[in-house]
Legacy VTK file of the C-alpha trace (Angstrom):
# vtk DataFile Version 3.0
C-alpha trace
ASCII
DATASET POLYDATA
POINTS 126 float
-0.056 -0.170 -0.040
1.524 3.377 -0.673
2.545 5.706 2.088
-0.164 8.436 1.239
-3.133 5.937 0.986
-1.517 4.283 4.623
-1.349 8.253 6.160
-4.792 8.976 4.542
-6.308 5.755 6.607
-4.395 6.755 9.687
-5.326 10.757 9.445
-9.267 9.202 8.581
-8.917 7.212 11.771
-7.908 10.215 14.107
-10.256 12.655 12.704
-13.745 10.642 12.267
-15.930 11.286 14.726
-16.214 7.905 17.061
-19.696 7.797 16.529
-19.632 8.061 12.684
-16.734 5.844 12.735
-18.436 2.886 15.099
-21.385 3.445 12.645
-19.534 2.827 9.623
-17.950 -0.469 11.393
-21.478 -1.774 12.319
-22.535 -1.471 8.794
-19.322 -2.993 7.209
-18.328 -5.881 9.852
-21.381 -6.517 12.044
-21.935 -4.995 15.876
-20.186 -8.739 16.883
-17.164 -8.155 15.327
-17.047 -4.286 16.396
-18.133 -5.843 20.183
-14.838 -8.355 19.767
-12.770 -5.482 18.327
-13.917 -3.496 21.393
-13.267 -6.032 23.849
-16.297 -5.458 25.865
-19.163 -8.148 27.139
-22.260 -5.861 26.398
-23.629 -6.640 22.770
-25.426 -3.503 22.608
-22.611 -1.409 23.044
-21.704 -0.924 19.227
-25.177 0.116 18.477
-25.017 2.764 21.234
-21.909 4.132 20.277
-22.956 4.373 16.734
-25.787 6.832 18.030
-24.936 10.741 17.374
-25.925 11.204 20.994
-25.277 8.108 22.310
-22.314 7.680 24.795
-18.634 7.472 23.808
-16.483 4.523 24.575
-13.744 4.481 27.097
-10.373 6.014 25.842
-9.041 2.188 25.701
-12.000 1.079 24.025
-11.986 3.942 21.433
-8.371 3.545 20.895
-9.279 -0.324 19.803
-11.698 0.763 17.599
-9.462 3.181 15.942
-6.807 0.552 15.645
-9.580 -1.638 13.968
-10.828 1.095 11.848
-7.372 1.216 10.326
-6.996 -2.320 9.710
-10.693 -2.644 8.197
-10.274 0.111 6.018
-6.759 -0.998 5.049
-8.521 -3.820 4.055
-11.307 -2.812 2.437
-9.517 -0.225 0.306
-7.369 -2.543 -1.556
-9.779 -5.954 -1.213
-13.443 -5.310 -1.017
-15.376 -5.690 1.996
-16.240 -9.171 1.877
-12.558 -10.171 2.096
-11.819 -7.597 4.708
-14.258 -9.095 6.806
-12.829 -12.624 6.156
-9.378 -11.358 6.946
-10.627 -10.042 10.038
-12.152 -13.322 11.355
-9.870 -16.035 9.823
-6.855 -17.729 11.801
-4.055 -16.070 10.338
-0.147 -17.251 9.612
1.169 -14.119 9.911
-0.303 -13.909 13.605
0.632 -17.332 14.702
-3.016 -18.557 13.693
-4.666 -16.381 15.710
-7.729 -13.985 14.606
-6.548 -10.355 13.485
-9.722 -9.185 15.321
-7.850 -10.535 18.354
-4.714 -8.593 18.082
-6.859 -5.261 17.541
-8.444 -6.256 20.880
-4.864 -6.395 22.758
-4.011 -3.622 20.798
-1.228 -5.172 18.878
-0.889 -2.519 16.319
2.499 -3.429 14.757
1.663 -7.101 14.133
-2.003 -6.478 13.137
-1.260 -3.506 10.771
1.741 -5.357 9.537
-0.121 -8.410 8.666
-2.873 -6.413 6.682
-0.543 -4.364 4.812
1.400 -7.847 3.816
-1.442 -9.046 2.804
-2.457 -6.334 0.480
0.727 -5.894 -0.817
0.845 -9.516 -2.000
3.692 -10.376 0.422
1.659 -12.458 2.500
4.497 -15.397 2.902
3.693 -17.042 6.569
LINES 1 127
126 0 1 2 3 4 5 6 7 8 9 10 11 12 13 14 15 16 17 18 19 20 21 22 23 24 25 26 27 28 29 30 31 32 33 34 35 36 37 38 39 40 41 42 43 44 45 46 47 48 49 50 51 52 53 54 55 56 57 58 59 60 61 62 63 64 65 66 67 68 69 70 71 72 73 74 75 76 77 78 79 80 81 82 83 84 85 86 87 88 89 90 91 92 93 94 95 96 97 98 99 100 101 102 103 104 105 106 107 108 109 110 111 112 113 114 115 116 117 118 119 120 121 122 123 124 125
């Protein structure tokens, strides 16, 4: 992925209103995946956060959501919505056969973003 595109996705993830971001994630990966990314138990949280007048997530949860958005957007831009979702929820050889969404939950930014970029750049050898 080009540096310009990577930087644009990063800037979007920082500047975007959290409610808008969660709404976009809910629409594209589903509230269950968003809940998993965020590391929260309440299944209704992603719906609440998506409302313009809804509560804002805690700072640590917001950081996970912003990382999740960056990873998802990197994949979605290059590969499309369905492949991005499959990648997030599939065992990944670059991540010790773990689910990328769990790396987002653990805020393992370098690992999960590196794996996503390797995938879209077709340098995805395990």
